[in-house]
C-alpha positions as CSV (number, residue, x, y, z in Angstrom):
1,M,67.7,115.6,127.4
2,S,66.1,117.4,124.6
3,S,68.7,119.9,124.7
4,S,71.5,117.1,124.4
5,F,69.3,115.9,121.3
6,F,69.4,119.4,119.7
7,L,72.9,120.1,120.0
8,A,73.6,116.8,118.5
9,A,71.4,117.1,115.6
10,T,72.8,120.6,114.8
11,Q,76.4,120.2,115.1
12,P,78.1,119.6,111.5
13,K,78.8,115.7,111.3
14,T,82.6,114.7,110.4
15,Q,82.8,113.6,107.0
16,D,84.4,110.0,106.5
17,L,86.4,110.7,103.7
18,H,87.6,106.9,103.4
19,G,88.0,106.0,99.7
20,F,88.0,109.9,98.8
21,L,90.8,112.7,98.1
22,N,91.8,114.2,101.5
23,P,92.5,117.7,100.9
24,N,95.4,117.5,103.4
25,D,96.7,114.8,101.7
26,P,99.1,116.2,98.9
27,V,100.4,112.9,97.6
28,A,97.0,111.5,97.3
29,I,96.2,114.6,95.3
30,S,99.4,114.0,93.3
31,F,98.3,110.8,92.4
32,W,94.8,111.8,91.1
33,I,96.8,114.8,89.0
34,I,99.2,112.7,87.5
35,S,96.6,109.7,86.7
36,I,94.3,112.3,84.7
37,S,97.8,114.1,83.3
38,M,98.6,110.4,81.9
39,V,95.6,110.1,80.0
40,A,95.2,113.4,78.4
41,A,98.8,113.0,77.2
42,T,97.8,109.5,75.9
43,V,95.3,110.9,74.0
44,F,97.2,114.0,72.8
45,F,100.3,111.8,71.4
46,L,97.6,109.7,69.9
47,M,96.1,112.4,67.9
48,E,99.3,114.1,67.3
49,S,100.7,110.2,65.8
50,T,98.3,111.4,62.7
51,M,100.1,114.5,61.9
52,V,103.4,113.5,62.0
53,S,105.5,111.7,59.1
54,R,105.3,108.0,58.6
55,H,108.4,107.0,60.3
56,W,107.7,108.9,63.5
57,K,104.3,107.2,63.9
58,T,105.5,104.3,65.5
59,S,107.2,106.4,68.0
60,M,104.6,108.4,68.9
61,N,102.2,105.4,69.4
62,V,104.5,103.6,72.1
63,G,105.0,107.0,73.5
64,A,101.1,107.3,73.9
65,L,101.1,103.6,75.4
66,V,103.6,104.3,78.1
67,T,101.5,107.0,79.1
68,L,98.3,104.9,79.1
69,V,100.0,101.9,81.1
70,A,100.9,104.9,83.7
71,A,97.8,106.1,83.8
72,V,96.2,102.5,84.6
73,H,98.6,102.2,87.4
74,Y,98.4,105.6,88.8
75,F,94.3,105.1,89.0
76,Y,95.4,101.7,91.5
77,M,97.9,103.6,93.0
78,R,96.0,106.4,94.2
79,E,93.2,104.1,95.6
80,F,95.8,101.8,97.4
81,W,97.6,105.2,98.9
82,V,94.0,107.0,99.7
83,T,92.7,103.6,101.1
84,L,95.8,102.1,103.1
85,H,98.4,105.1,103.3
86,A,101.0,102.8,102.4
87,S,103.5,102.5,99.5
88,P,102.1,100.7,96.5
89,I,105.2,99.0,95.9
90,L,104.0,96.2,93.6
91,Y,102.1,98.7,91.3
92,R,104.9,100.7,90.7
93,Y,106.9,97.7,89.6
94,I,104.5,96.3,87.7
95,D,104.2,99.6,85.9
96,W,107.8,100.4,85.5
97,S,108.4,96.7,83.9
98,I,106.1,97.8,81.1
99,T,106.6,101.6,80.5
100,V,110.6,101.7,81.0
101,P,111.1,99.1,78.3
102,L,108.8,100.4,76.1
103,Q,110.6,104.1,76.9
104,M,113.9,102.0,75.8
105,I,112.7,101.0,72.8
106,E,112.0,104.4,71.7
107,F,115.7,104.9,71.5
108,Y,116.0,102.2,69.0
109,L,113.0,103.1,67.1
110,I,113.9,106.8,66.4
111,L,117.5,105.5,65.1
112,S,116.4,102.6,63.2
113,A,113.8,104.8,61.4
114,V,116.8,106.9,59.9
115,N,119.3,104.3,59.6
116,P,117.5,100.7,58.4
117,D,121.1,99.3,58.8
118,L,121.0,99.5,62.8
119,G,120.9,96.2,64.3
120,V,118.9,94.8,66.7
121,G,121.6,94.4,69.4
122,M,120.8,98.2,70.9
123,F,117.4,97.1,71.3
124,W,118.2,93.8,73.4
125,R,121.0,95.5,75.3
126,L,118.8,98.2,76.5
127,L,116.4,95.4,77.3
128,I,118.6,93.4,79.5
129,G,119.9,96.5,81.2
130,T,116.2,97.5,81.7
131,V,115.0,94.1,83.5
132,T,118.2,93.7,85.4
133,M,117.3,97.4,86.9
134,L,114.2,96.7,87.3
135,A,114.1,93.0,89.1
136,A,117.1,93.8,91.5
137,G,115.3,96.9,92.5
138,Y,111.8,95.0,93.0
139,A,113.7,91.9,94.8
140,G,115.7,94.5,97.1
141,E,112.5,96.3,98.4
142,A,110.4,93.0,98.5
143,Q,113.3,91.4,100.5
144,L,113.8,88.6,98.4
145,I,117.2,89.3,98.6
146,P,119.5,91.8,100.8
147,P,118.2,95.2,99.9
148,M,121.7,96.5,99.1
149,L,122.4,93.9,96.7
150,G,119.5,94.8,94.9
151,F,120.5,98.7,95.2
152,Q,123.9,97.6,93.7
153,V,122.5,95.4,90.9
154,G,120.1,97.9,90.3
155,M,122.4,100.6,89.6
156,A,124.7,98.2,87.5
157,G,122.0,97.8,85.3
158,W,121.2,101.7,85.0
159,I,124.8,102.2,84.3
160,F,124.7,99.5,81.6
161,I,121.6,101.5,80.1
162,L,123.9,104.5,79.8
163,F,126.5,102.8,78.5
164,E,124.6,101.8,75.9
165,I,122.9,105.2,75.1
166,F,126.3,107.8,75.5
167,V,128.9,105.1,74.0
168,M,127.6,102.1,72.1
169,A,124.7,104.2,70.2
170,R,127.1,106.7,69.5
171,G,127.7,105.6,65.7
172,G,124.1,105.4,65.5
173,V,123.4,108.6,66.7
174,A,126.1,110.5,64.3
175,E,124.6,109.3,61.0
176,A,121.0,110.5,62.2
177,N,119.5,113.8,61.1
178,E,119.4,117.0,63.5
179,F,115.7,116.3,64.5
180,V,116.5,112.8,66.0
181,K,119.5,114.0,67.6
182,Q,118.2,116.3,69.4
183,G,115.0,113.9,70.4
184,F,117.8,111.2,71.1
185,Y,119.8,113.5,73.4
186,K,116.8,114.9,75.3
187,M,115.5,111.7,76.0
188,A,119.1,110.7,77.2
189,F,119.1,113.5,79.6
190,I,115.8,112.6,80.8
191,V,117.1,108.9,81.4
192,T,120.6,110.4,83.5
193,V,119.3,112.9,85.6
194,G,115.5,112.3,85.8
195,W,115.8,108.6,86.5
196,S,118.7,109.5,89.4
197,I,115.7,110.3,91.9
198,Y,115.1,106.6,91.7
199,P,118.0,105.1,93.2
200,A,118.7,107.8,95.1
201,G,114.8,107.4,96.6
202,Y,115.9,103.5,97.3
203,Y,118.9,104.5,99.0
204,F,118.0,107.6,101.4
205,G,114.4,106.4,101.7
206,Y,114.3,102.2,101.7
207,L,117.7,101.7,103.0
208,H,118.6,104.3,105.6
209,G,114.6,105.5,106.0
210,A,115.9,109.1,105.9
211,V,113.1,110.1,103.6
212,S,109.7,109.5,105.0
213,S,107.0,107.5,102.9
214,P,104.9,110.4,102.2
215,S,107.7,112.3,100.8
216,L,109.0,109.5,99.0
217,N,105.8,108.9,97.0
218,L,105.2,112.7,96.4
219,I,108.9,112.1,94.8
220,Y,108.5,109.6,92.7
221,N,105.0,110.8,91.5
222,L,106.5,113.8,90.4
223,A,109.4,112.0,89.0
224,D,107.2,109.8,86.9
225,F,105.4,112.8,85.7
226,V,108.5,114.4,84.3
227,N,110.2,111.2,83.6
228,K,107.4,109.8,81.4
229,I,105.2,112.6,79.9
230,A,108.6,114.7,79.0
231,F,110.2,111.9,77.7
232,C,107.4,111.5,75.3
233,L,107.4,115.1,74.5
234,A,110.9,115.2,73.7
235,I,110.2,113.0,70.9
236,W,106.9,114.5,69.9
237,Q,108.9,118.1,69.5
238,S,111.7,116.0,67.0
239,A,108.9,114.5,64.8
240,K,106.7,117.8,64.6
241,S,109.9,119.3,63.6
242,S,111.2,116.8,61.4
243,T,107.8,116.8,59.8
244,L,107.4,120.4,59.3
245,A,111.0,120.3,57.5
246,E,109.9,117.9,55.1
247,T,106.9,119.6,54.0
248,K,108.7,122.8,53.2
């Protein structure tokens, strides 16, 4: 009996990682990395907003809001995943319902800064398209409406956004300077190519179950990393270039 007690006492105990990161869980690790990256990006954009021209400051501060809101939600999503190993659908859509409209506002802000005569119609049309896309996506995933209907209406909202950016805003972009054009089209590229990951994940992962929940969350996390931070970096690069050109 004493030998059994000795063996039990000397054998290494299995650590209970409940509530903490598992080194074998790449999805949880990605949640952690991206949450910290969003915090770092927020600090960076806020500090850089003091170093750019006045008409770029609002855009930089809105970009900081995008990453700040995302950071807070990613802390919660990380804990949700680590604890339950389930997709944090509600947290994701709350995050997107705030950050995506802010990103759409950026298109209007950078154009209106150099074109004071730009009407507010663009702002409202982008907002309507965004709300439609997100509301339909969440209603479909939460099964408040048929999932395929949610996908179709969400796609219609996204297409409407792309139409507004590439067609309706063409006149405003044509009148902008080279720095605004560069930022605008980089942002438009992200909204077109980067955002395509989300409907693809909805279609193949949620509707058809062809993608596992861990893989889908990992893809969504990486997509958010690019579509939020890179989106705001495009604005920062244009703001810095424009400011340097003005000081010469």
